[in-house]
GUNUMAR-153446 format. One line per field, with one value per residue: residue in three letters; x negated, y negated, z of N, C-alpha, C in turn; chain; residue number from 1. Coordinates in steps of 0.1 Angstrom, whole numbers, always signed. Layout:
// GUNUMAR-153446
type Ala ...;
nx X ...;
ny Y ...;
nz Z ...;
cax X ...;
cay Y ...;
caz Z ...;
cx X ...;
cy Y ...;
cz Z ...;
mol A ...;
seq NUM ...;
This chain:
// GUNUMAR-153446
type Unk Unk Unk Unk Unk Unk Unk Unk Unk Unk Unk Unk Unk Unk Unk Unk Unk Unk Unk Unk Unk Unk Unk Unk Unk Unk Unk Unk Unk Unk Unk Unk Unk Unk Unk Unk Unk Unk Unk Unk Unk Unk Unk Unk Unk Unk Unk Unk Unk Unk Unk Unk Unk Unk Unk Unk Unk Unk Unk Unk Unk Unk Unk Unk Unk Unk Unk Unk Unk Unk Unk Unk Unk Unk Unk Unk Unk Unk Unk Unk Unk Unk Unk Unk Unk Unk Unk Unk Unk Unk Unk Unk Unk Unk Unk Unk Unk Unk Unk Unk Unk Unk Unk Unk Unk Unk Unk Unk Unk Unk Unk Unk Unk Unk Unk Unk Unk Unk Unk Unk Unk Unk Unk Unk Unk Unk Unk Unk Unk Unk Unk Unk Unk Unk Unk Unk Unk Unk Unk Unk Unk Unk Unk Unk Unk Unk Unk Unk Unk Unk Unk Unk Unk Unk Unk Unk Unk Unk Unk Unk Unk Unk Unk Unk Unk Unk Unk Unk Unk Unk Unk Unk Unk Unk Unk Unk Unk Unk Unk Unk Unk Unk Unk Unk Unk Unk Unk Unk Unk Unk Unk Unk Unk Unk Unk Unk Unk Unk Unk Unk Unk Unk Unk Unk Unk Unk Unk Unk Unk Unk Unk Unk Unk Unk Unk Unk Unk Unk Unk Unk Unk Unk Unk Unk Unk Unk Unk Unk Unk Unk Unk Unk Unk Unk Unk Unk Unk Unk Unk Unk Unk Unk Unk Unk Unk Unk Unk Unk Unk Unk Unk Unk Unk Unk Unk Unk Unk Unk Unk Unk Unk Unk Unk Unk Unk Unk Unk Unk Unk Unk Unk Unk Unk Unk Unk Unk Unk Unk Unk Unk Unk Unk Unk Unk Unk Unk Unk Unk Unk Unk Unk Unk Unk Unk Unk Unk Unk Unk Unk Unk Unk Unk Unk Unk Unk Unk Unk Unk Unk Unk Unk Unk Unk Unk Unk Unk Unk Unk Unk Unk Unk Unk Unk Unk Unk Unk Unk Unk Unk Unk Unk Unk Unk Unk Unk Unk Unk Unk Unk Unk Unk Unk Unk Unk Unk Unk Unk Unk Unk Unk Unk Unk Unk Unk Unk Unk Unk Unk Unk Unk Unk Unk Unk Unk Unk Unk Unk Unk Unk Unk Unk Unk Unk Unk;
nx -30 +2 +18 +49 +77 +93 +126 +150 +185 +204 +225 +218 +194 +205 +220 +200 +187 +208 +211 +186 +187 +206 +195 +188 +169 +135 +130 +126 +97 +97 +95 +84 +87 +66 +69 +47 +32 +31 +6 +13 +42 +62 +61 +71 +56 +40 +16 +5 -24 -41 -48 -69 -84 -83 -61 -62 -53 -54 -47 -28 -16 +7 -1 +5 +27 +26 +32 +13 -9 -27 -42 -66 -62 -68 -54 -47 -34 -12 -23 -29 -54 -68 -88 -99 -115 -139 -143 -123 -88 -76 -77 -79 -75 -83 -91 -101 -126 -134 -151 -141 -148 -139 -130 -125 -111 -120 -120 -121 -141 -157 -158 -172 -163 -182 -187 -167 -172 -172 -189 -203 -205 -206 -228 -240 -254 -263 -259 -240 -218 -188 -164 -148 -137 -133 -123 -123 -138 -160 -169 -196 -201 -202 -191 -166 -154 -146 -163 -166 -171 -152 -151 -160 -158 -167 -167 -180 -205 -214 -240 -259 -258 -259 -281 -282 -278 -262 -246 -238 -212 -205 -185 -159 -168 -181 -164 -149 -140 -137 -126 -131 -113 -112 -131 -146 -159 -180 -191 -179 -164 -134 -113 -102 -106 -108 -105 -113 -125 -108 -81 -58 -56 -58 -78 -79 -108 -135 -164 -195 -228 -241 -226 -198 -167 -141 -108 -86 -51 -17 +0 +17 +12 -1 -17 -36 -43 -65 -62 -69 -90 -94 -112 -115 -116 -93 -74 -53 -28 -15 +3 +13 +32 +20 +35 +66 +72 +60 +46 +39 +10 -11 -45 -62 -82 -64 -38 -9 +26 +44 +70 +99 +120 +144 +146 +130 +102 +72 +45 +14 -5 -21 -39 -43 -66 -53 -40 -15 +5 +12 +32 +51 +84 +109 +143 +176 +200 +204 +185 +162 +127 +113 +94 +76 +68 +48 +46 +45 +71 +88 +98 +120 +108 +125 +145 +135 +131 +143 +154 +168 +171 +145 +141 +136 +147 +144 +119 +94 +70 +44 +12 -11 -23 -34 -55 -41 -15 -4 +12 +8 +21 +42 +73 +108 +123 +152 +158 +150 +123 +88 +72 +46 +41 +38 +39 +44 +40 +65 +68 +77 +108 +114 +132 +166 +167 +144 +149 +168 +151 +134 +153 +159 +135 +133 +155 +147 +125 +137 +151 +129 +117 +137 +140 +114 +114 +129;
ny -65 -61 -47 -29 -49 -57 -61 -66 -63 -90 -85 -60 -66 -82 -63 -46 -63 -68 -42 -39 -59 -49 -28 -11 -23 -12 +16 +11 +14 +42 +59 +87 +95 +101 +110 +106 +130 +130 +125 +137 +153 +149 +123 +102 +78 +57 +41 +33 +20 +19 +32 +53 +58 +85 +92 +95 +86 +62 +51 +46 +65 +74 +94 +104 +100 +73 +43 +26 +41 +51 +68 +66 +80 +102 +111 +136 +153 +165 +171 +159 +143 +138 +112 +105 +86 +59 +52 +51 +48 +41 +38 +26 +31 +10 +8 +27 +40 +52 +73 +84 +73 +59 +28 +7 -1 +6 +9 -18 -25 -30 -4 +24 +55 +84 +115 +124 +111 +81 +51 +23 -8 -35 -54 -79 -95 -84 -99 -116 -103 -91 -80 -66 -60 -39 -44 -38 -18 -12 +6 +10 +12 -11 -32 -52 -76 -88 -103 -110 -131 -139 -166 -176 -166 -147 -140 -110 -92 -60 -39 -13 +12 +35 +27 +1 -35 -63 -92 -124 -143 -169 -199 -221 -255 -256 -247 -227 -201 -174 -148 -119 -102 -86 -69 -66 -43 -57 -70 -93 -113 -119 -139 -157 -189 -211 -246 -266 -276 -284 -277 -252 -249 -230 -220 -201 -182 -176 -156 -155 -149 -159 -181 -196 -204 -228 -221 -236 -244 -235 -258 -282 -269 -261 -241 -212 -178 -153 -120 -97 -85 -78 -57 -74 -99 -111 -126 -120 -130 -152 -183 -212 -231 -227 -218 -210 -205 -188 -179 -152 -151 -154 -158 -171 -188 -208 -213 -193 -190 -162 -160 -148 -121 -132 -142 -163 -159 -143 -119 -110 -81 -62 -54 -39 -27 -33 -55 -54 -62 -58 -60 -76 -89 -110 -102 -113 -102 -84 -97 -83 -72 -62 -39 -48 -48 -63 -73 -94 -101 -101 -72 -53 -26 -6 -4 +12 +37 +69 +75 +94 +122 +119 +111 +85 +51 +26 +10 -9 -24 -28 -19 -13 -6 +17 +23 +40 +33 +43 +38 +27 +23 +10 +23 +21 +45 +67 +70 +47 +43 +37 +47 +61 +59 +72 +63 +77 +72 +81 +98 +77 +81 +88 +63 +62 +43 +46 +67 +54 +34 +50 +58 +34 +28 +49 +42 +18 +26 +43 +24 +9 +29 +34 +9 +6 +26 +15;
nz -477 -464 -436 -429 -424 -394 -387 -366 -362 -351 -334 -324 -310 -289 -277 -267 -249 -231 -220 -208 -188 -172 -158 -128 -98 -91 -70 -34 -13 +9 +41 +61 +95 +123 +155 +179 +200 +237 +262 +285 +287 +306 +312 +292 +276 +255 +233 +200 +185 +163 +130 +110 +78 +74 +86 +113 +146 +172 +206 +236 +264 +289 +317 +342 +371 +377 +361 +353 +348 +323 +296 +270 +237 +210 +179 +156 +129 +143 +167 +199 +217 +249 +259 +283 +309 +315 +341 +371 +366 +342 +306 +273 +238 +212 +186 +157 +136 +102 +107 +129 +153 +184 +200 +228 +259 +293 +327 +329 +311 +280 +257 +239 +225 +226 +214 +231 +255 +273 +267 +281 +267 +273 +279 +277 +294 +324 +347 +339 +327 +337 +330 +301 +267 +239 +206 +179 +153 +126 +95 +97 +123 +138 +164 +178 +202 +235 +262 +296 +325 +343 +348 +324 +289 +261 +226 +212 +193 +186 +176 +159 +170 +198 +211 +205 +200 +217 +206 +215 +203 +208 +211 +199 +195 +220 +240 +267 +261 +240 +217 +199 +174 +151 +125 +93 +67 +57 +78 +86 +111 +129 +150 +179 +195 +223 +218 +233 +264 +283 +280 +268 +241 +211 +183 +153 +142 +119 +117 +103 +90 +113 +120 +134 +122 +123 +115 +116 +116 +106 +87 +107 +131 +164 +175 +167 +157 +147 +137 +123 +95 +61 +35 +14 +26 +33 +58 +87 +110 +135 +138 +156 +180 +204 +225 +225 +199 +171 +140 +118 +98 +69 +57 +31 +24 +26 +49 +50 +56 +67 +74 +92 +105 +108 +133 +158 +160 +148 +143 +129 +126 +113 +82 +50 +25 +1 +7 +20 +47 +82 +111 +137 +144 +156 +152 +140 +147 +170 +184 +188 +189 +160 +139 +110 +74 +50 +17 -3 +5 +36 +52 +72 +88 +99 +81 +62 +69 +81 +112 +125 +146 +154 +179 +183 +188 +176 +155 +170 +169 +144 +143 +128 +95 +71 +42 +26 +31 +55 +86 +119 +153 +179 +192 +203 +223 +223 +249 +259 +264 +257 +227 +208 +173 +139 +106 +74 +40 +17 -15 -41 -56 -91 -106 -118 -137 -152 -170 -185 -196 -212 -230 -243 -254 -273 -289 -299 -313 -333 -347 -357 -374 -392 -404 -415 -434 -454;
cax -18 +9 +26 +63 +82 +103 +136 +161 +197 +206 +234 +210 +186 +213 +224 +188 +185 +218 +208 +174 +191 +215 +188 +187 +156 +128 +132 +117 +90 +103 +86 +87 +82 +61 +69 +35 +34 +25 -4 +21 +56 +71 +61 +70 +53 +27 +14 -5 -30 -48 -49 -79 -81 -81 -48 -64 -46 -58 -38 -28 -4 +8 -4 +11 +39 +24 +33 +0 -20 -27 -55 -68 -60 -70 -44 -49 -27 -3 -30 -32 -66 -70 -102 -103 -119 -152 -142 -110 -75 -71 -84 -70 -82 -78 -95 -108 -131 -132 -158 -134 -153 -129 -135 -114 -114 -119 -125 -123 -153 -157 -164 -171 -163 -192 -186 -158 -177 -171 -202 -201 -213 -205 -241 -246 -263 -257 -256 -229 -207 -180 -153 -148 -128 -137 -111 -124 -150 -160 -174 -210 -202 -203 -180 -164 -145 -147 -171 -162 -175 -142 -151 -162 -156 -173 -166 -193 -207 -223 -244 -272 -256 -259 -293 -281 -278 -250 -248 -227 -208 -203 -172 -158 -169 -186 -154 -153 -134 -134 -123 -131 -103 -113 -143 -145 -171 -191 -195 -173 -157 -124 -107 -98 -114 -103 -113 -116 -128 -98 -68 -58 -53 -67 -78 -85 -122 -142 -178 -204 -240 -244 -218 -184 -160 -128 -99 -75 -37 -8 +9 +16 +11 -12 -25 -36 -51 -68 -62 -75 -95 -96 -124 -116 -117 -80 -72 -40 -27 -3 +1 +25 +31 +13 +44 +78 +74 +48 +49 +29 +4 -23 -54 -71 -87 -53 -28 +4 +36 +51 +83 +104 +131 +156 +144 +121 +88 +66 +31 +8 -15 -30 -38 -52 -74 -44 -34 -2 +4 +22 +33 +64 +92 +123 +154 +186 +213 +204 +173 +151 +115 +112 +82 +77 +57 +49 +39 +52 +82 +88 +108 +121 +105 +136 +154 +128 +128 +154 +150 +177 +164 +131 +140 +133 +159 +140 +104 +93 +58 +35 -1 -22 -20 -46 -55 -30 -2 +1 +14 +9 +26 +51 +88 +116 +130 +166 +159 +145 +109 +79 +66 +36 +46 +30 +48 +37 +48 +70 +67 +89 +114 +116 +146 +174 +163 +133 +155 +173 +140 +130 +164 +158 +123 +137 +164 +139 +116 +145 +153 +117 +114 +147 +137 +102 +116 +136;
cay -58 -63 -36 -30 -60 -52 -70 -60 -70 -98 -78 -49 -73 -86 -51 -41 -73 -65 -30 -41 -67 -41 -18 -13 -25 -1 +20 +6 +24 +47 +66 +97 +91 +111 +105 +112 +136 +123 +133 +144 +153 +145 +109 +98 +64 +57 +31 +35 +7 +19 +44 +51 +62 +99 +95 +97 +75 +60 +43 +50 +73 +76 +108 +108 +93 +59 +38 +19 +51 +55 +72 +65 +92 +103 +120 +141 +165 +172 +173 +147 +146 +129 +108 +103 +73 +56 +53 +46 +55 +35 +36 +24 +31 -1 +9 +39 +39 +63 +84 +89 +66 +51 +18 +2 -6 +15 +3 -32 -26 -27 +10 +32 +69 +92 +129 +126 +104 +67 +44 +9 -17 -49 -57 -91 -99 -77 -109 -123 -94 -84 -72 -67 -52 -37 -45 -33 -12 -10 +19 +10 +13 -25 -33 -66 -77 -99 -101 -121 -130 -144 -181 -179 -154 -149 -129 -104 -83 -49 -31 -6 +25 +35 +19 -12 -48 -71 -106 -133 -152 -183 -205 -233 -268 -255 -244 -216 -189 -169 -134 -113 -92 -78 -70 -57 -35 -66 -75 -106 -112 -129 -139 -170 -196 -224 -257 -276 -271 -290 -271 -238 -248 -221 -219 -189 -184 -166 -156 -148 -156 -166 -193 -195 -215 -231 -220 -245 -239 -237 -270 -290 -261 -265 -229 -201 -166 -143 -106 -87 -90 -66 -57 -86 -111 -116 -126 -121 -134 -160 -197 -217 -242 -223 -214 -202 -203 -185 -171 -144 -159 -149 -169 -167 -202 -216 -206 -190 -185 -150 -161 -139 -113 -140 -148 -174 -156 -131 -118 -101 -74 -54 -56 -29 -31 -38 -68 -51 -67 -52 -67 -75 -101 -110 -102 -122 -95 -81 -104 -74 -72 -51 -38 -52 -46 -75 -72 -104 -105 -94 -62 -46 -12 +2 -2 +20 +51 +75 +78 +104 +134 +117 +106 +70 +42 +16 +7 -22 -31 -21 -25 -10 +1 +22 +20 +48 +28 +49 +27 +31 +13 +16 +23 +23 +58 +68 +69 +34 +44 +33 +58 +59 +65 +71 +63 +82 +69 +92 +95 +69 +89 +81 +58 +65 +33 +51 +74 +44 +28 +60 +58 +21 +29 +58 +35 +8 +34 +47 +12 +6 +38 +32 -3 +8 +34 +8;
caz -477 -452 -432 -430 -416 -385 -386 -359 -363 -339 -324 -317 -300 -278 -270 -259 -238 -221 -213 -199 -177 -163 -151 -113 -94 -87 -56 -24 -6 +22 +50 +71 +108 +133 +169 +184 +213 +248 +269 +295 +282 +317 +313 +278 +273 +247 +222 +190 +181 +150 +122 +101 +64 +75 +93 +128 +154 +186 +214 +250 +268 +303 +320 +355 +375 +377 +347 +349 +346 +309 +290 +255 +230 +195 +174 +142 +124 +153 +180 +208 +226 +259 +258 +296 +313 +319 +355 +375 +362 +329 +294 +261 +225 +204 +172 +153 +123 +94 +112 +141 +165 +191 +209 +236 +273 +304 +340 +326 +304 +266 +257 +227 +229 +218 +217 +242 +266 +271 +269 +284 +258 +277 +286 +272 +305 +336 +357 +334 +324 +348 +323 +287 +259 +225 +199 +165 +148 +112 +91 +101 +138 +144 +173 +183 +213 +244 +274 +305 +339 +350 +346 +310 +281 +248 +216 +210 +182 +190 +164 +161 +176 +213 +216 +198 +207 +218 +203 +219 +191 +212 +211 +191 +202 +233 +250 +276 +258 +226 +216 +185 +172 +139 +117 +81 +65 +54 +90 +89 +123 +131 +163 +182 +205 +227 +211 +243 +278 +292 +278 +263 +226 +204 +168 +147 +137 +111 +120 +94 +89 +125 +121 +137 +115 +127 +104 +118 +119 +95 +88 +119 +143 +173 +179 +157 +161 +136 +144 +114 +82 +52 +28 +5 +34 +37 +73 +91 +125 +138 +140 +162 +189 +216 +236 +222 +185 +164 +128 +112 +87 +63 +53 +19 +21 +30 +57 +44 +65 +62 +79 +102 +102 +111 +146 +159 +160 +142 +145 +120 +134 +105 +68 +44 +13 -9 +11 +26 +60 +91 +124 +144 +143 +162 +142 +144 +150 +184 +189 +192 +182 +150 +131 +96 +64 +41 +4 -11 +13 +49 +52 +85 +86 +103 +69 +52 +74 +87 +125 +131 +150 +158 +193 +183 +185 +166 +155 +176 +164 +135 +147 +119 +82 +64 +28 +19 +35 +67 +96 +133 +162 +190 +190 +215 +222 +226 +264 +262 +267 +246 +221 +197 +161 +127 +94 +63 +29 +8 -29 -46 -67 -104 -106 -130 -147 -161 -180 -194 -203 -223 -241 -250 -263 -284 -298 -306 -323 -344 -355 -364 -384 -402 -412 -422 -445 -465;
cx -11 +17 +40 +68 +94 +114 +148 +173 +200 +215 +227 +201 +193 +217 +212 +186 +195 +215 +196 +179 +200 +208 +187 +172 +149 +131 +122 +109 +97 +92 +92 +81 +77 +61 +58 +38 +27 +15 +2 +36 +66 +72 +59 +68 +40 +28 +3 -10 -36 -48 -60 -75 -80 -68 -50 -59 -52 -48 -40 -15 -4 +6 +0 +22 +38 +24 +21 -11 -19 -41 -55 -67 -65 -60 -48 -42 -20 -10 -33 -44 -67 -85 -107 -107 -134 -153 -128 -99 -70 -81 -74 -79 -76 -81 -102 -113 -130 -141 -152 -139 -142 -135 -122 -118 -111 -126 -129 -136 -150 -164 -163 -171 -172 -191 -177 -161 -177 -185 -199 -211 -213 -217 -248 -257 -257 -253 -243 -217 -200 -168 -154 -138 -133 -124 -111 -137 -149 -167 -188 -212 -204 -190 -179 -154 -147 -155 -169 -168 -164 -140 -153 -161 -161 -170 -180 -193 -218 -227 -257 -270 -257 -271 -294 -281 -264 -253 -235 -224 -205 -188 -171 -159 -174 -176 -158 -147 -133 -133 -124 -121 -105 -127 -142 -159 -183 -197 -190 -163 -146 -118 -101 -106 -106 -111 -116 -118 -118 -84 -69 -54 -63 -66 -84 -99 -126 -157 -186 -216 -244 -237 -204 -177 -145 -119 -87 -62 -29 +0 +6 +15 -1 -22 -25 -45 -53 -70 -68 -80 -97 -109 -126 -117 -104 -78 -58 -39 -14 -6 +14 +23 +25 +22 +55 +79 +61 +52 +37 +24 -7 -32 -63 -78 -77 -44 -15 +14 +43 +66 +87 +115 +144 +155 +135 +106 +84 +51 +25 -4 -25 -28 -47 -59 -65 -37 -20 -4 +15 +21 +47 +71 +105 +133 +166 +200 +214 +192 +163 +139 +114 +99 +85 +66 +59 +40 +47 +65 +82 +100 +108 +118 +116 +145 +148 +126 +141 +149 +158 +169 +150 +130 +137 +146 +156 +124 +102 +81 +50 +21 -12 -16 -33 -44 -45 -16 +4 +1 +15 +14 +34 +65 +95 +124 +145 +169 +152 +131 +101 +72 +56 +42 +36 +40 +39 +46 +53 +69 +79 +95 +115 +130 +153 +171 +153 +139 +161 +162 +135 +140 +162 +146 +126 +146 +156 +130 +124 +148 +141 +115 +124 +144 +124 +104 +123 +127;
cy -59 -50 -38 -41 -54 -63 -63 -69 -78 -91 -67 -55 -77 -74 -46 -50 -70 -53 -31 -48 -59 -30 -21 -16 -12 +3 +15 +17 +29 +55 +77 +93 +103 +104 +113 +118 +128 +132 +141 +143 +148 +130 +103 +82 +63 +45 +35 +22 +7 +32 +42 +58 +77 +102 +97 +84 +74 +50 +47 +56 +75 +91 +113 +99 +78 +53 +30 +29 +56 +59 +70 +79 +91 +114 +123 +153 +173 +174 +160 +151 +134 +125 +104 +89 +72 +58 +48 +55 +51 +35 +34 +24 +20 +1 +22 +37 +52 +75 +90 +83 +57 +41 +13 -4 +5 +9 -11 -35 -23 -14 +15 +47 +77 +106 +132 +119 +89 +61 +29 +1 -31 -52 -69 -96 -93 -87 -117 -115 -88 -76 -75 -58 -51 -36 -39 -27 -9 +3 +21 +12 +0 -27 -48 -66 -90 -95 -113 -119 -136 -159 -184 -165 -157 -137 -123 -95 -73 -41 -23 +7 +24 +28 +6 -24 -55 -85 -114 -142 -166 -187 -216 -245 -267 -253 -232 -203 -186 -154 -130 -102 -82 -80 -61 -51 -44 -73 -89 -104 -122 -128 -153 -176 -208 -234 -268 -270 -277 -285 -258 -238 -239 -222 -206 -192 -173 -167 -148 -156 -164 -179 -190 -207 -216 -230 -228 -238 -241 -250 -279 -282 -266 -253 -219 -190 -157 -129 -95 -92 -77 -67 -69 -99 -117 -115 -128 -124 -141 -174 -203 -229 -239 -218 -205 -198 -200 -177 -164 -152 -150 -161 -164 -180 -212 -207 -205 -184 -173 -151 -151 -130 -119 -147 -159 -171 -143 -131 -107 -94 -66 -57 -46 -35 -37 -51 -66 -54 -60 -60 -65 -89 -99 -111 -110 -115 -92 -88 -95 -77 -60 -51 -42 -48 -58 -72 -81 -109 -96 -85 -55 -31 -2 +5 +7 +34 +56 +81 +89 +117 +132 +114 +91 +62 +32 +14 -7 -30 -22 -27 -23 -4 +5 +20 +29 +44 +35 +38 +33 +20 +19 +14 +24 +36 +57 +67 +56 +34 +39 +45 +53 +66 +64 +72 +67 +79 +81 +88 +87 +77 +81 +76 +62 +55 +37 +59 +64 +37 +37 +59 +45 +22 +38 +50 +25 +15 +38 +36 +8 +15 +37 +20 -1 +17 +27 +1;
cz -464 -449 -433 -420 -407 -383 -379 -361 -350 -329 -317 -306 -287 -270 -261 -247 -227 -213 -203 -186 -167 -155 -136 -110 -91 -73 -46 -18 +7 +29 +57 +84 +116 +146 +176 +198 +224 +255 +280 +292 +293 +317 +299 +276 +267 +237 +213 +185 +168 +144 +112 +87 +63 +82 +108 +135 +167 +193 +229 +253 +283 +306 +334 +359 +376 +363 +343 +346 +332 +305 +275 +249 +216 +191 +159 +139 +135 +166 +187 +217 +236 +260 +272 +299 +315 +335 +359 +369 +348 +318 +282 +248 +216 +190 +169 +139 +115 +98 +125 +154 +171 +200 +217 +249 +283 +316 +337 +318 +289 +264 +243 +231 +220 +223 +229 +255 +264 +275 +271 +275 +262 +285 +280 +282 +318 +347 +353 +332 +336 +342 +308 +280 +245 +216 +185 +162 +133 +108 +94 +116 +145 +152 +178 +194 +222 +256 +283 +318 +348 +349 +331 +302 +267 +239 +215 +198 +186 +178 +167 +168 +191 +219 +209 +206 +207 +215 +207 +207 +195 +211 +201 +200 +216 +244 +258 +273 +244 +227 +202 +185 +161 +132 +105 +78 +60 +66 +93 +101 +124 +145 +166 +193 +210 +220 +220 +256 +288 +290 +271 +248 +219 +189 +164 +142 +128 +114 +110 +92 +101 +127 +124 +131 +120 +115 +105 +120 +106 +98 +100 +132 +151 +176 +168 +163 +149 +143 +136 +101 +73 +44 +19 +13 +37 +52 +76 +106 +127 +140 +146 +171 +202 +227 +230 +208 +178 +152 +123 +100 +81 +58 +42 +14 +25 +39 +50 +54 +59 +66 +90 +97 +106 +125 +146 +157 +153 +144 +135 +127 +125 +90 +62 +32 +2 -6 +17 +41 +69 +104 +130 +143 +151 +151 +148 +146 +165 +191 +195 +184 +173 +143 +117 +87 +54 +29 -5 -4 +25 +49 +66 +82 +90 +91 +59 +57 +81 +101 +131 +134 +155 +173 +195 +180 +175 +167 +159 +170 +155 +138 +137 +106 +76 +49 +20 +23 +48 +78 +110 +142 +173 +187 +204 +213 +226 +241 +269 +268 +255 +240 +210 +184 +149 +115 +82 +50 +21 -6 -34 -58 -80 -105 -119 -141 -156 -172 -191 -203 -215 -234 -249 -259 -275 -294 -306 -317 -335 -353 -364 -376 -396 -411 -420 -435 -457 -475;
mol A A A A A A A A A A A A A A A A A A A A A A A A A A A A A A A A A A A A A A A A A A A A A A A A A A A A A A A A A A A A A A A A A A A A A A A A A A A A A A A A A A A A A A A A A A A A A A A A A A A A A A A A A A A A A A A A A A A A A A A A A A A A A A A A A A A A A A A A A A A A A A A A A A A A A A A A A A A A A A A A A A A A A A A A A A A A A A A A A A A A A A A A A A A A A A A A A A A A A A A A A A A A A A A A A A A A A A A A A A A A A A A A A A A A A A A A A A A A A A A A A A A A A A A A A A A A A A A A A A A A A A A A A A A A A A A A A A A A A A A A A A A A A A A A A A A A A A A A A A A A A A A A A A A A A A A A A A A A A A A A A A A A A A A A A A A A A A A A A A A A A A A A A A A A A A A A A A A A A A A A A A A A A A A A A A A A A A;
seq 1 2 3 4 5 6 7 8 9 10 11 12 13 14 15 16 17 18 19 20 21 22 23 24 25 26 27 28 29 30 31 32 33 34 35 36 37 38 39 40 41 42 43 44 45 46 47 48 49 50 51 52 53 54 55 56 57 58 59 60 61 62 63 64 65 66 67 68 69 70 71 72 73 74 75 76 77 78 79 80 81 82 83 84 85 86 87 88 89 90 91 92 93 94 95 96 97 98 99 100 101 102 103 104 105 106 107 108 109 110 111 112 113 114 115 116 117 118 119 120 121 122 123 124 125 126 127 128 129 130 131 132 133 134 135 136 137 138 139 140 141 142 143 144 145 146 147 148 149 150 151 152 153 154 155 156 157 158 159 160 161 162 163 164 165 166 167 168 169 170 171 172 173 174 175 176 177 178 179 180 181 182 183 184 185 186 187 188 189 190 191 192 193 194 195 196 197 198 199 200 201 202 203 204 205 206 207 208 209 210 211 212 213 214 215 216 217 218 219 220 221 222 223 224 225 226 227 228 229 230 231 232 233 234 235 236 237 238 239 240 241 242 243 244 245 246 247 248 249 250 251 252 253 254 255 256 257 258 259 260 261 262 263 264 265 266 267 268 269 270 271 272 273 274 275 276 277 278 279 280 281 282 283 284 285 286 287 288 289 290 291 292 293 294 295 296 297 298 299 300 301 302 303 304 305 306 307 308 309 310 311 312 313 314 315 316 317 318 319 320 321 322 323 324 325 326 327 328 329 330 331 332 333 334 335 336 337 338 339 340 341 342 343 344 345 346 347 348 349 350 351 352 353 354 355 356 357 358 359 360 361 362 363 364 365 366 367 368 369 370 371 372 373 374;
């Protein structure tokens, strides 16, 4: 037995098609901006480097009259905490995991902040290590960065807590320099390495299973850098000619060029679990560096946020994006200082198109019921 046959009049089909074609596109994601407070309000200069999935942010902020005197901070729910220094006058927080552990650099050492105290983890070999920097930390507390004696430098992986071990990841092709920039929760490390001991050509690498793999470059480029990796293994960074031109890229087995905001260069700094990428690009109106978000196409973040009343002139760089889409980076203030900011996605309003969709469905249903009753 056959059910009722649905036969819509051709004119009605054309009407429905025309109505669907006339619907406006879905509303773009927008954001509210938080201009993060400074450690010292008298000296407004700060940068945000990372945001975790709880919305905690780390970075650095000037704390006295010397522009070179900055302290690492952690920020959560309106409160800025000064994390102090290991020694000397400078510290920076480069990454924060979901447990709130901050890693970075202080007194030219790679450090992890434990209970408000910095601990030096650049101890590959006391006779070798003279300086270092911790760039990323995953949910297990594994830390990656760079350790150097001035003549040579090596990417490192630190694991096992405060009594853990540091492993040198080596370099590509026996060169003298490598740096680890990112690590995901599976322990896969990315960064870059010189590929020769006679020049400064660099290639992005992926390190897993005790093996460092050269990821090459995009197209005919000469240099590449991997800056971050998400849980699915998507890698972001930049590829270019090693001097004036570089484009943000992502790697999923093949390098893909994200383009620019109209200028010559762009850089990708962060990627979340959904594959949304953030970074910075030169735009072609005032040739300023602007923050961008990429999810299929590159969009200037300044077009997605209202900065009026925030004290910010424009968003310059997006450094990190968490899995909820919160973005941290640095902006230029209306007094032309550098400020740390946090963008929080706003709910996308239901577009008027949805009401039209409901109307179209109701019309189609009425046509079906009328035809079925015949």
